[in-house]
Residue, then its C-alpha position, 0 to 999 in steps of 0.5 A: m307287582t304293584r309298586l308303592p311309596p315307602l311306608a314312612r313316606r305314606s305315613k306322612t302323606l296328609s301332612a306332606s300333601l296339604g302342608l299340615g303339621e303333625k300335631l293337627f290331628a290330636s284327638s282320637e276322632e281326628r286320628r281316625f280321620a287322618d288314618a282314613i285319608e292315608t289308607g285311601l291314598v294307598e288305594v289311590e296310589e295302587g290304582l294310579l300305577r295300574e291305570v297308567a300301565f299300557a300294553d304298548d311298551m313306549a306308552d307304558v314308559t311315557s305315561r308312568y314318567l311324571l307319575e313316578a317322578g313324584g307329586k303331592r297328590i293334592r287333588p286326590v287327597l282333597t277328594l278323600l278328605t271331603a268324602q269324610l263328610g259322607e260315607g268315607n272311602n267307598h269304591a266310587v270315591i277311590t275311583a274318582a280320586q284316581a280319575v282326577e289325579i290322572t286328569h291333572l297328570a295329563s294336563l302337565y304333559h300338555d302344559d309343558v309342551m306349550d310352556e316349553a318347560e325344561m323340567r317338571r317334578g325335578v326331572p327333564s320334562a317329557q318333551n325334552v326326553w321324547g319330543n313334543s308329539v310323544a308328550i302330547l299323545t301321552g297326555d291324550l292317552l292319560f285323558a282317555r284313561a281318566s275318562k274311562l274311570v269317570a264313565s264307570l261312575g255314571e252320567g253325572a260324573i261324565k258331565l262334571q269331568a267334561d265341564t272341568f276339561e272344558r274349563l281347563c282348555l279354555g283357561q289354557l287358550h285364554e292364557t295363550i292368546g292373552p287379554r283382548p283389547g278392553d280387557d283388564p289384564i289382571e282380571h283376565y289373568l285371575q280368570v285364567l288361574a280359576d279355569k286352569t287350576g281352580s276348576l280341577i281342584a274344585a272338581a276334586a273336592q266336589m267328587g268327594v262329596i258326591f260319591s260319598n253320598a254326603p249331604e248335597e248342601f255341602a257340595a257348593p261350599v267345597v266347590a267354592f273353596g277349591e276354586k278360590i284356593g286354586v287361585a291362591f296357590q298359583l299366586i303364591d307360585d308367582v311369588i315363589d318364581l322370583a325366589e333364589p334357586e337355593e330356596t326353590g330348587k329351580a332357576q329364578g324367574t322361570d315363568l318370566r323367562s318363558g314369557v309368562a306375565t305373572l301377577p307381580l309383573l302385571f301389577l308392575r305394568r299397572a304401577a308403571v303408568s304413573d310411577p317412574e320407578a316402576a316404569a324403569l324396573l319394567a323396562r329393565i325386566e323387559r329388556t333382559v327378557d328380550a336379551a335372554e330370548g335373543q340369545a336362546a334363538h341365536a343361530a350362531p354360537v354365543s360366548a359363555d361370557a355373553l350368556a353369563e352377562v345376560d343371565a346376571d342382568f336377568t337375575a338382578a332384574v328378577t331380584a329387584l322385582r321380588s323386593h318391589a312393593v308389587t310382590t307384597e301386593t301379590l302376596d296380599e292378593a293370594r291371602r285374600w283369595a285364601a281367606e275367601a276360600v276359608a269363608a266359603l266353608a262356613p256351611l260345613p259342620e265343625g270337625p276334622v274336615k273343616l279344620a283340615l281344609t282351613k289349615f290347608a288354606e293357611a299352609v298355601v299362603e305360608r309357602s312363600t315365607 
């Protein structure tokens, strides 16, 4: 029997996924639009549960693990949303929405292995439960399932999926090896975000236009929107990473602790060249990160007091970074990308699709407040 989210949860899906207020869709046309997204997402959810099912018991459990842990389904919602520029929720649109979410899901399994993440969607990460090999193979199985769905949509869909997957891999590769000598670290980082996050969001929006048979000229605006809002989304995540656990539900400075150079840290490194105060804070952060890594790698038992001292020093350094001007600069950069995303929508007709995308962009940057 297909397991669906509770009806009360489904009825709020559009607001929850895109961060839109319930009063946004006031007119009868806008309510019909919202109802179409909600109805389509129920179909997508049914399909996701069906498509990640495997006859093999182990594969069935591991592939469902992160799907059932939650997620806002932002990418399939965007596919359904842009499909309203054309015929709406036909079979191809629903299939495309399922494929793009399964692709995203697969990437999470691989990302968590590479980042050595301990948690994902409020539960222990897959490799924490089953180990790296099982997590990697589960991601591969899910990529295969997504590819099967895409193949049913024709050659154009296959090429779009392949191009997007290539960018996902290149983004992860470039993040792993870091900028080369002569590269601007900030430009390098923004390109990584465009590849790792923006490309799949852009593909999700593009699929909605293509498979709803919407006017071809609408594809370029939603692709530009998707890529830019993807970058903005990740930049806001960089700021949220510095927030206290009470605000986010996760450890403060998780990315920094994992050795990820987020944009606030990159801005701080740039400022440190000429600003002694920034240089002192940078040295403090690097010292506490090194100490935390050293404690984690220590073969002998480490006292609770020593662990607590290292953690307190790290937390204090992250708090100082959060209050530094470079974090405000990161927020400004995120707002710039979100504004460019909205500007890209200019060729779209006025109506609920354009309104919803615009409000989504605003909601993205408001997550940090």
